C-alpha positions as CSV (number, residue, x, y, z in Angstrom):
1,M,-136.0,-166.2,-51.9
2,P,-137.9,-163.1,-51.1
3,K,-140.9,-162.2,-53.8
4,E,-139.8,-159.1,-55.7
5,K,-142.1,-155.9,-55.7
6,P,-142.5,-154.3,-59.1
7,R,-142.6,-150.8,-57.6
8,W,-141.3,-149.2,-55.3
9,K,-143.3,-146.7,-52.9
10,Q,-142.2,-143.5,-51.9
11,E,-142.3,-144.7,-47.7
12,E,-139.6,-147.1,-49.2
13,I,-137.7,-145.0,-50.5
14,N,-137.3,-142.8,-48.1
15,N,-136.6,-145.1,-45.8
16,L,-133.9,-145.9,-48.0
17,K,-132.3,-143.5,-48.5
18,K,-132.3,-142.5,-44.9
19,L,-130.8,-146.4,-44.3
20,V,-128.3,-146.1,-46.5
21,S,-127.0,-142.8,-46.1
22,T,-126.3,-143.6,-42.7
23,G,-124.9,-146.8,-43.4
24,V,-126.7,-149.3,-43.4
25,P,-125.4,-152.7,-45.8
26,V,-127.4,-152.7,-48.7
27,S,-128.0,-156.8,-47.6
28,D,-129.7,-155.3,-44.3
29,I,-131.5,-153.3,-45.9
30,A,-133.1,-155.3,-49.1
31,K,-133.3,-158.2,-46.2
32,Q,-135.8,-155.3,-44.6
33,F,-137.5,-154.5,-47.4
34,G,-137.9,-157.9,-48.3
35,R,-136.3,-157.1,-52.3
36,K,-133.2,-158.6,-53.7
37,Y,-130.1,-157.1,-53.2
38,Y,-129.5,-156.1,-56.8
39,S,-132.5,-154.5,-56.1
40,V,-131.7,-152.4,-53.6
41,A,-128.5,-151.5,-54.8
42,S,-129.1,-150.9,-58.2
43,K,-132.2,-147.9,-56.9
44,S,-129.8,-146.6,-54.8
45,N,-127.4,-145.9,-57.7
46,R,-130.0,-144.4,-60.0
47,M,-130.9,-142.0,-57.7
48,G,-127.2,-141.8,-56.5
49,I,-127.5,-142.3,-53.1
50,K,-124.0,-142.6,-51.5
51,H,-122.8,-145.2,-48.7
52,P,-119.8,-143.3,-46.6
53,Y,-117.7,-146.7,-46.7
54,L,-115.8,-144.1,-45.3
55,S,-116.2,-142.6,-41.7
56,P,-115.1,-139.0,-41.0
57,S,-112.5,-140.0,-39.6
58,F,-110.7,-141.9,-42.3
59,K,-107.7,-139.6,-43.1
60,P,-104.5,-142.6,-44.7
61,E,-101.5,-141.0,-43.5
62,I,-98.1,-140.7,-45.5
63,S,-95.9,-143.7,-45.6
64,T,-93.4,-145.4,-47.4
65,E,-96.2,-148.1,-48.1
66,L,-98.9,-146.2,-49.4
67,A,-96.7,-144.0,-51.5
68,Y,-95.5,-147.1,-53.2
69,I,-98.7,-148.9,-53.7
70,L,-100.4,-145.2,-55.2
71,G,-97.0,-145.1,-57.7
72,A,-97.9,-148.3,-58.7
73,W,-101.3,-148.0,-58.9
74,F,-101.4,-145.4,-61.1
75,G,-99.3,-147.0,-63.5
76,D,-100.7,-150.6,-63.5
77,R,-104.2,-150.4,-62.1
78,T,-107.0,-153.0,-62.7
79,S,-109.5,-150.6,-62.2
80,P,-110.6,-147.4,-60.5
81,K,-112.0,-149.2,-57.3
82,K,-109.3,-152.0,-56.9
83,L,-105.8,-151.9,-55.2
84,G,-103.8,-154.1,-57.9
85,I,-101.8,-155.6,-60.7
86,F,-101.4,-157.9,-63.5
87,V,-97.9,-158.2,-63.7
88,N,-94.6,-160.7,-65.8
89,D,-92.0,-159.3,-62.3
90,E,-92.4,-161.8,-59.6
91,D,-90.2,-159.2,-57.2
92,F,-92.8,-156.3,-58.6
93,A,-95.5,-158.9,-57.7
94,L,-93.9,-159.9,-54.4
95,K,-93.6,-155.9,-53.0
96,F,-96.5,-155.1,-54.2
97,H,-98.6,-157.6,-52.1
98,M,-96.3,-157.1,-48.9
99,Y,-96.4,-152.6,-48.9
100,L,-100.5,-153.6,-49.8
101,E,-100.8,-156.3,-46.9
102,K,-99.6,-153.5,-44.7
103,I,-101.3,-150.5,-45.5
104,L,-105.4,-152.5,-46.0
105,N,-103.6,-155.0,-42.4
106,R,-105.1,-157.7,-44.0
107,K,-104.5,-160.7,-45.7
108,I,-104.1,-160.9,-49.4
109,N,-103.2,-164.0,-52.1
110,I,-100.5,-163.7,-55.3
111,K,-102.5,-165.3,-57.4
112,K,-100.5,-166.6,-60.7
113,Y,-101.9,-166.9,-65.1
114,G,-99.4,-169.0,-66.6
115,N,-96.3,-166.6,-66.3
116,R,-97.4,-163.3,-64.8
117,F,-98.6,-162.2,-61.2
118,F,-102.4,-161.1,-60.4
119,V,-102.3,-159.0,-56.9
120,Q,-106.1,-156.9,-56.4
121,R,-108.0,-156.6,-53.1
122,I,-111.2,-154.7,-53.2
123,D,-111.4,-152.0,-50.7
124,K,-114.0,-149.5,-50.4
125,D,-112.6,-147.2,-47.8
126,F,-109.4,-146.3,-50.6
127,A,-111.9,-146.4,-53.5
128,E,-113.9,-143.3,-52.0
129,W,-110.6,-141.9,-50.6
130,I,-109.2,-141.9,-54.3
131,R,-112.9,-140.7,-56.1
132,N,-112.9,-137.7,-54.3
133,K,-109.0,-136.8,-54.6
134,S,-107.5,-134.5,-57.6
135,L,-104.7,-135.2,-59.7
136,D,-103.1,-132.2,-57.4
137,E,-104.0,-133.0,-54.3
138,I,-102.6,-136.8,-54.9
139,K,-99.2,-134.4,-56.0
140,E,-99.3,-132.7,-53.0
141,F,-100.4,-135.6,-50.2
142,I,-97.6,-137.0,-51.8
143,K,-95.0,-134.1,-51.6
144,S,-96.2,-134.1,-47.9
145,G,-94.1,-136.9,-47.5
146,G,-90.7,-135.3,-48.0
147,D,-88.8,-136.5,-50.3
148,I,-88.5,-140.6,-49.2
149,A,-92.3,-140.4,-50.1
150,I,-91.8,-139.2,-53.6
151,A,-88.8,-141.6,-54.0
152,N,-90.9,-144.7,-53.5
153,F,-94.0,-143.3,-55.7
154,L,-91.6,-143.0,-58.4
155,S,-90.6,-146.6,-58.0
156,G,-94.0,-147.7,-58.0
157,F,-94.6,-146.0,-61.0
158,F,-91.3,-146.6,-62.8
159,D,-91.7,-150.2,-61.8
160,A,-95.1,-150.3,-63.4
161,E,-94.9,-148.0,-66.9
162,G,-91.2,-147.8,-66.7
163,T,-88.2,-149.2,-69.0
164,V,-84.7,-148.3,-69.9
165,I,-84.1,-148.8,-73.8
166,K,-80.8,-147.2,-75.2
167,R,-79.6,-144.4,-73.3
168,Y,-82.2,-143.6,-70.9
169,A,-85.1,-144.8,-68.5
170,Q,-88.4,-143.9,-69.6
171,V,-92.3,-143.7,-69.3
172,T,-95.3,-144.2,-71.7
173,Q,-98.3,-143.5,-71.2
174,K,-101.7,-141.9,-72.5
175,R,-102.1,-139.7,-69.2
176,K,-100.3,-137.0,-69.6
177,E,-101.5,-135.2,-66.6
178,I,-100.0,-138.1,-64.5
179,L,-96.3,-137.8,-66.4
180,E,-96.7,-134.0,-65.8
181,I,-97.4,-135.0,-61.9
182,C,-94.3,-137.7,-61.9
183,K,-91.8,-135.1,-63.9
184,E,-92.3,-132.3,-60.7
185,L,-91.4,-135.0,-57.9
186,L,-88.3,-135.8,-60.3
187,T,-87.5,-132.4,-60.6
188,K,-87.9,-132.4,-56.6
189,L,-84.8,-135.3,-56.4
190,N,-82.8,-133.7,-58.5
191,I,-83.8,-135.6,-61.6
192,S,-84.1,-133.6,-65.0
193,S,-86.0,-135.5,-67.4
194,S,-88.3,-134.3,-70.5
195,L,-92.1,-134.9,-72.0
196,F,-93.1,-135.0,-75.2
197,R,-95.7,-136.5,-77.3
198,E,-95.1,-140.0,-79.0
199,N,-94.7,-139.9,-82.8
200,R,-96.9,-143.0,-84.0
201,E,-98.3,-143.9,-87.4
202,D,-102.1,-143.9,-85.5
203,E,-103.2,-141.1,-84.9
204,S,-106.3,-141.4,-83.0
205,E,-104.6,-141.9,-79.3
206,S,-102.1,-139.8,-77.9
207,Y,-98.8,-141.0,-75.8
208,Y,-96.8,-139.7,-74.7
209,I,-93.5,-139.9,-73.0
210,L,-91.4,-139.0,-69.8
211,R,-87.9,-140.1,-70.4
212,I,-84.6,-139.4,-68.2
213,Q,-81.9,-139.3,-70.2
214,K,-79.0,-137.3,-68.9
215,L,-76.3,-139.3,-67.1
216,S,-76.4,-137.2,-63.8
217,S,-80.0,-137.8,-63.4
218,L,-79.9,-141.6,-65.0
219,I,-77.1,-141.7,-61.7
220,N,-79.2,-140.3,-59.0
221,F,-82.7,-141.9,-60.4
222,Y,-80.7,-145.2,-59.9
223,N,-79.7,-143.9,-56.6
224,E,-82.6,-142.3,-54.9
225,V,-85.4,-143.7,-56.7
226,G,-84.6,-147.4,-58.6
227,F,-86.2,-150.1,-60.1
228,S,-87.5,-152.8,-57.1
229,I,-87.6,-155.0,-60.6
230,L,-84.3,-156.0,-60.7
231,R,-83.9,-156.7,-64.4
232,K,-84.9,-153.6,-65.3
233,Q,-82.4,-152.2,-62.5
234,K,-79.5,-154.3,-63.9
235,N,-80.5,-152.3,-67.4
236,L,-79.6,-149.6,-65.7
237,R,-76.6,-150.1,-64.3
238,E,-75.6,-150.7,-67.7
239,V,-76.9,-147.9,-69.3
240,I,-75.2,-145.9,-66.6
241,R,-71.9,-147.7,-67.0
242,T,-71.7,-147.8,-71.2
243,H,-71.7,-143.8,-70.6
244,L,-68.9,-144.0,-68.6
245,K,-66.6,-145.7,-70.2
246,N,-67.3,-144.0,-73.3
247,H,-66.5,-140.6,-71.2
248,A,-63.2,-142.2,-68.6
249,S,-60.4,-141.4,-71.5
250,S,-61.8,-137.5,-71.5
251,L,-62.0,-137.2,-68.1
252,E,-58.8,-138.8,-67.1
253,R,-57.1,-136.0,-69.8
254,Y,-58.9,-133.4,-68.3
255,N,-57.5,-134.2,-64.9
256,E,-53.7,-134.5,-66.4
257,F,-54.8,-131.3,-68.2
258,V,-55.3,-130.1,-64.6
259,R,-52.0,-131.2,-63.1
260,L,-50.1,-129.4,-66.5
261,V,-51.9,-125.8,-65.9
262,G,-50.6,-126.2,-62.3
263,E,-46.8,-126.8,-64.3
264,N,-47.6,-122.9,-65.6
265,L,-47.2,-125.2,-69.0
266,T,-48.2,-122.8,-72.6
267,R,-51.6,-123.9,-74.2
268,K,-49.4,-125.2,-76.8
269,D,-47.6,-127.1,-74.9
270,I,-50.1,-128.9,-72.8
271,A,-52.8,-129.0,-76.2
272,E,-49.5,-131.6,-77.8
273,R,-49.1,-133.4,-74.2
274,L,-52.8,-134.3,-74.3
275,N,-53.3,-134.7,-78.4
276,V,-56.5,-132.4,-78.8
277,S,-56.1,-128.7,-80.1
278,V,-55.3,-125.6,-78.5
279,A,-59.2,-124.9,-79.1
280,T,-60.3,-127.2,-76.2
281,T,-57.3,-125.9,-73.8
282,Y,-58.9,-122.7,-74.1
283,N,-61.8,-124.0,-74.0
284,W,-61.5,-126.1,-70.7
285,Q,-59.6,-123.4,-69.4
286,S,-62.7,-120.9,-69.3
287,G,-64.9,-123.6,-68.3
288,K,-66.4,-124.4,-71.3
289,C,-67.0,-127.2,-73.5
290,L,-66.1,-129.0,-70.2
291,P,-66.0,-133.2,-70.5
292,I,-69.7,-134.8,-69.6
293,L,-67.9,-136.1,-66.5
294,V,-66.8,-132.9,-65.4
295,R,-69.7,-131.2,-66.2
296,N,-71.8,-133.8,-64.2
297,N,-69.5,-133.6,-60.9
298,I,-68.1,-137.2,-61.6
299,N,-64.3,-137.9,-60.1
300,L,-62.3,-141.0,-61.1
301,L,-63.0,-142.1,-56.9
302,D,-66.6,-142.1,-58.4
303,L,-66.3,-143.6,-61.5
304,K,-64.8,-146.6,-60.7
305,K,-67.7,-146.8,-57.9
306,L,-70.1,-146.2,-60.3
307,E,-68.3,-149.2,-62.7
308,G,-68.2,-151.6,-60.8
309,E,-69.4,-151.0,-56.9
310,I,-72.8,-150.1,-57.3
311,E,-75.6,-151.9,-55.1
312,Y,-78.5,-153.3,-56.2
313,A,-82.0,-151.1,-54.7
């Protein structure tokens, strides 16, 4: 092992700047200077000399795979310098692994620790690229790929952070600015959502919730984005089916109302046949207070499909 020199000479510093800035590996510089690797690396960091990991021509193109990886990384990143996830669901880990190998064009291992799966790759190109991008630039990068890229980014993000509970799908995070971007991207796909601060007893940290609750938006999310994690996609389907079952009778009653209106019956006669109030028939005829399935443009054929024939994503 070479002996460590106590001090850096100005000539060495000048050479260090030149060598690092031109992309010479730190290990080669250490051998040339007769110093240990960590000494050269530490000196470079202290002086703010950045190694050009990226060539000027490195410009990743948006793709289905990269959009999904970015979404998952923003949701469950293990490190700002590493492309990786540490998750419970094998189907999520397998998809992330497959896409990561494709965009990096190299072999990557999946490791299992107990019941969790770990997929990670230290990638200096990615670290440097993402470090120099603002969130707005990342958003525009995703949008440049159109609806497919947007859907895959959101799918990756919701796979990592999303959950399905009660009557909605949602994400909880500290980083409000990320959720604001996701809300904007959801809107691009005709998926409405609400963003609000979560009420917690511990007020030392702020958490925010991005929630999809409207039936038409849940259906659009299921069809256009969806979860790669099968258990979450199943839960989402059950939420949608529950919504539909709860409102199926009102849809059938409304369809009968439309048929009876065509027979030129009075509102009072129609109300008696349908067992609803006259006020309800007046509202329906005026286009007010319509049943939720009517407002969401779901007919009986759609209802049958959604209740029993939705294919898993």
